C-alpha positions in Angstrom: 0.0 0.0 0.0 1.6 3.3 -1.0 2.0 6.2 1.4 -1.1 8.3 1.9 -1.5 11.7 3.6 -3.7 11.6 6.7 -4.4 13.9 9.7 -3.9 13.0 13.3 -6.2 14.5 16.0 -4.8 17.6 17.5 -1.9 17.9 15.0 -1.9 20.5 12.3 0.6 18.5 10.2 0.0 16.0 7.5 1.1 12.5 8.3 2.5 10.0 5.8 1.1 6.5 6.5 1.3 3.2 4.6 3.5 0.3 3.7 6.2 0.4 1.0 8.1 -2.7 0.0 7.1 -4.4 3.3 8.2 -1.4 5.4 5.5 0.2 7.6 5.7 4.0 7.7 4.0 6.6 9.8 5.9 9.8 9.8 5.0 13.5 10.0 5.7 15.7 7.0 6.3 18.7 9.3 4.0 20.9 7.3 0.2 21.8 7.3 0.4 22.7 3.6 -1.0 19.9 1.6 0.9 20.6 -1.6 4.1 20.7 0.3 3.2 17.6 2.2 2.4 15.8 -1.1 5.9 16.7 -2.4 7.4 15.3 0.7 5.4 12.2 0.5 6.5 11.5 -3.1 10.2 12.2 -2.1 10.0 9.9 0.9 8.3 7.1 -1.0 10.9 7.3 -3.7 13.6 7.2 -1.1 12.3 4.1 0.5 11.9 2.3 -2.9 15.4 3.3 -3.9 16.9 2.1 -0.6 15.0 -1.2 -0.8 16.5 -1.8 -4.3 20.0 -0.4 -4.0 20.6 -0.3 -0.3 21.2 2.5 2.2 24.2 3.8 0.2 21.9 5.2 -2.3 19.9 7.5 0.0 22.0 8.7 2.9 22.8 12.4 2.7 25.8 14.3 4.1 23.5 16.0 6.7 22.4 12.6 8.0 26.0 11.4 8.1 27.2 14.6 9.8 24.5 14.4 12.5 25.2 10.7 13.2 29.0 11.5 13.4 28.3 14.1 16.1 26.0 11.9 18.0 28.0 8.7 17.8 31.5 9.5 16.5 34.5 10.4 18.5 35.4 13.7 16.9 34.3 17.3 17.3 32.0 19.5 15.3 34.3 22.6 15.3 34.4 23.1 11.5 31.3 21.2 10.4 28.7 24.0 10.1 30.2 25.5 6.8 30.5 22.0 5.4 27.0 21.0 6.4 25.6 24.2 4.9 27.4 23.6 1.7 26.7 19.9 1.2 23.4 19.7 3.1 21.1 17.1 1.4 23.8 16.0 -1.1 23.9 12.3 -1.3 27.1 10.7 0.1 27.6 8.8 -3.1 27.8 12.1 -5.0 30.6 13.5 -2.7 34.0 12.7 -4.2 37.3 14.4 -4.6 36.3 17.1 -7.0 33.3 18.1 -5.0 35.4 18.4 -1.9 38.1 20.4 -3.7 35.4 22.8 -5.0 33.9 23.1 -1.5 37.3 24.1 -0.2 37.8 26.8 -2.8 34.3 28.2 -2.3 34.3 28.2 1.5 37.9 29.4 2.0 39.0 31.1 -1.2 42.1 32.7 0.4 43.1 29.9 2.6 46.4 28.1 2.4 47.0 24.3 2.4 47.2 24.1 6.2 43.8 25.8 6.7 42.2 23.7 4.0 43.5 20.5 5.5 42.3 21.5 9.0 38.9 22.9 8.1 37.8 21.0 5.0 39.7 17.8 4.3 40.2 16.5 7.8 36.5 16.9 8.9 35.3 15.6 5.6 37.5 12.5 5.8 36.3 11.9 9.4 32.6 12.1 8.5 33.1 9.9 5.4 35.1 7.3 7.4 32.3 7.2 10.0 29.7 6.8 7.3 31.8 4.0 5.7 31.8 2.1 9.0 28.0 2.3 8.9 28.0 0.9 5.4 26.6 4.1 3.9 29.5 4.8 1.5 32.9 3.4 0.4 35.9 4.1 2.6 37.2 7.5 1.4 40.6 8.1 -0.2 41.2 11.8 -0.4 44.1 13.7 -1.9 44.9 16.6 0.3 46.6 20.0 -0.6 50.3 19.6 -0.2 51.9 21.7 2.6 55.4 22.9 2.2 57.9 21.3 4.5 58.7 23.9 7.1 62.0 24.2 9.0 61.7 23.3 12.6 62.6 26.6 14.4 63.8 26.2 18.0 65.7 28.3 20.5 68.9 27.7 22.2 68.9 28.2 25.9 70.5 31.6 25.6 67.8 32.7 23.2 65.1 31.4 25.5 66.5 33.2 28.5 66.5 36.5 26.5 62.9 35.9 25.6 61.9 35.2 29.1 63.7 38.2 30.5 62.0 40.4 27.8 58.4 39.2 28.6 55.9 41.4 30.3 55.1 40.2 33.9 51.8 38.5 32.9 53.4 36.7 29.9 56.6 35.5 31.7 55.1 32.5 33.6 53.2 31.4 30.5 56.3 31.4 28.3 58.4 29.6 30.9 55.6 27.0 31.2 55.4 26.4 27.5 59.2 26.1 27.2 59.5 23.6 29.9 56.3 21.5 29.3 56.0 21.5 25.5 52.4 22.5 26.0 50.5 23.7 22.9 49.3 27.3 23.2 45.7 26.2 23.7 46.7 23.7 26.4 48.6 26.4 28.3 46.5 29.6 27.7 43.3 28.1 29.1 44.9 25.8 31.7 43.0 25.6 35.0 44.5 25.4 38.5 42.5 22.2 39.1 44.9 20.5 36.6 48.1 21.6 38.3 49.7 20.0 41.3 52.7 22.0 42.5 53.4 19.7 45.4 53.8 16.7 43.0 55.2 19.0 40.3 52.8 17.7 37.7 50.3 19.2 35.2 47.6 17.3 33.4 46.1 18.4 30.1 42.6 16.9 30.0 41.8 17.9 26.4 44.6 17.8 23.8 44.8 18.0 20.0 45.0 14.3 19.5 42.0 13.7 21.9 44.0 11.9 24.6 44.7 13.4 28.0 48.3 13.5 29.1 50.4 14.5 32.2 53.8 16.1 32.2 56.2 16.6 35.1 57.0 20.2 36.0 60.5 21.5 35.8 61.7 23.3 39.0 61.8 26.5 37.0 58.1 26.2 36.2 57.2 25.4 39.8 59.1 28.4 40.9 57.2 30.7 38.5 53.8 29.2 39.3 54.4 29.6 43.1 54.7 33.4 42.7 51.0 34.3 42.4 48.7 33.7 45.4 45.9 32.5 43.2 45.2 28.8 43.1 41.7 28.8 41.6 40.4 29.4 38.0 42.8 30.2 35.2 46.5 29.7 35.8 47.5 32.3 33.3 45.8 35.7 32.9 46.1 38.8 30.6 47.8 42.1 31.5 44.4 43.1 32.9 44.3 40.2 35.3 41.5 38.3 33.6 41.4 34.9 31.9 42.1 34.8 28.2 39.0 34.8 26.0 37.9 31.5 24.7 37.4 30.9 20.9 34.1 32.1 19.4 32.1 29.0 18.4 30.4 30.9 15.6 33.7 32.1 14.1 35.6 29.4 12.2 38.6 31.8 11.8 39.0 32.1 15.5 40.8 28.9 16.1 44.2 29.6 17.6 45.1 30.3 21.2 48.3 31.8 19.9 46.4 34.8 18.7 45.5 35.6 22.3 49.1 36.2 23.2 50.4 37.1 19.8 51.0 40.8 20.3 52.6 40.4 23.7 54.8 37.6 22.5 55.9 39.5 19.4 56.8 42.5 21.6 58.9 40.3 23.8 60.7 38.9 20.8 61.4 42.4 19.6 62.8 43.6 23.0 64.9 40.4 23.1 66.3 41.1 19.6 65.2 37.7 18.4 64.5 38.7 14.8 65.6 41.1 12.1 64.6 44.4 10.5 63.6 45.1 7.0 62.7 48.3 5.2 59.0 48.7 4.2 57.8 50.5 1.1 58.2 53.8 2.9 61.8 53.1 3.9 60.9 52.6 7.6 62.5 49.7 9.5 60.0 46.9 10.3 60.9 44.1 12.8 60.4 40.5 11.7 60.8 37.3 13.6 60.4 33.6 13.0 59.7 32.8 16.6 56.1 32.2 17.5 54.4 30.8 20.6 54.5 27.4 18.9 58.3 27.6 18.7 58.3 27.1 22.5 56.9 23.5 21.9 59.6 22.9 19.2 62.2 24.2 21.7 61.1 21.9 24.5 61.1 18.9 22.2 64.6 19.7 20.9 66.0 20.2 24.3 64.4 17.0 25.5 65.8 14.9 22.7 69.2 16.5 23.1 69.2 15.6 26.8 67.6 12.2 26.7 67.9 10.7 23.2 64.6 8.9 23.9 62.0 9.2 21.1 59.4 7.1 22.9 59.4 9.1 26.0 59.3 12.4 24.0 56.3 11.1 22.0 54.4 10.2 25.2 55.2 13.4 27.0 54.5 15.6 23.9 51.3 13.9 22.9 52.2 13.1 19.3 50.3 10.3 17.7 53.1 8.9 15.6 56.8 8.4 16.1 57.3 10.0 12.6 56.2 13.3 14.0 58.8 13.2 16.7 61.7 12.1 14.4 62.1 15.6 13.0 63.6 16.8 16.3 66.6 14.6 15.8 67.5 16.7 12.7 67.5 19.9 14.8 70.3 18.5 17.0 72.9 17.2 14.5 75.7 19.1 16.2 75.3 16.9 19.2 76.4 13.9 17.2 79.8 15.3 16.4 81.6 12.9 18.7 80.3 9.9 16.8 81.5 11.4 13.5 84.9 12.4 14.9 85.4 8.8 16.0 85.4 7.5 12.5 88.8 6.3 11.2 91.0 8.4 8.9 92.0 5.6 6.6 95.1 5.5 4.5 94.3 8.6 2.5 93.4 10.6 5.6 95.5 12.6 8.0 99.2 12.8 6.9 100.5 14.2 10.2 100.5 10.9 12.1 97.4 11.8 14.1 95.3 8.8 12.9 93.7 7.1 15.9 95.6 4.0 17.0 94.0 0.7 16.3 94.1 -2.3 18.7 96.6 -5.0 17.7 
């Protein structure tokens, strides 16, 4: 029996009722307009018939998959709204590489590869993988925009000390904390005292980038800085006005970085510390530039840790990286520490002619 439109007592909306391909249906159209309700009835009946013949893959939309992902998936919906508005009722089977590429260009026309990966390709891949596990679409294989390989900038201890000494009073403890814990800016800027134990010299980051909480021992220099204020409740770090740093605006997809909260103060400290260079602008005036950002503090901590311990596994665990490959880059920033192993190599017959070749055991 095909679907028919009927009225329920005390409801202004038309109801679809009937049996299609052995499936009993009684659903509201959500409208009291009969013409609109009839269009919805036809669409729903076609959907049921299509699904019964070709399976669920033929009828699931992006909106359905996105909602199910938020309700039952393990990810967050931080960048989903623009994507949901763009794809909406598009069927999953119609969303392929070209459609996602076009969505990225339309939603973020001026964005670079890193932003597109973070705000388009990563959430799209997560939703499509979730849908694939449900049997709604094939497992996605997406080509992402290639990001240029950046040089890992880190500070030597002398540079770090200059930066710390140049920090404004409110910024100093935060910079010391990031340099000696490897905390990401977001983990540090919005840290709460409930996650800090000065007696045990330990901090816990309950919410991290990779979704797993982690704890890090506190260096004595950090403990010393954190003992200075009398506050032990609420935000650990505050602005120059003595108030907690503002949280991201959930309705503004551009407002994503905690580093922007401290960017001006951090840049000023770099300038006072002389950690950068000056270039003339179009008007001939000198403009200060620096390659040190708040995230460089994390690179610095990782480089120092590897230099002191030579332990990738421990560094990965403390830093909260998902893969060992992400940690390996810090070995390349410390090549000078391997000079002894290079100097120990034999000269050979065509080597030193002054008789200084290392003696070999008989």
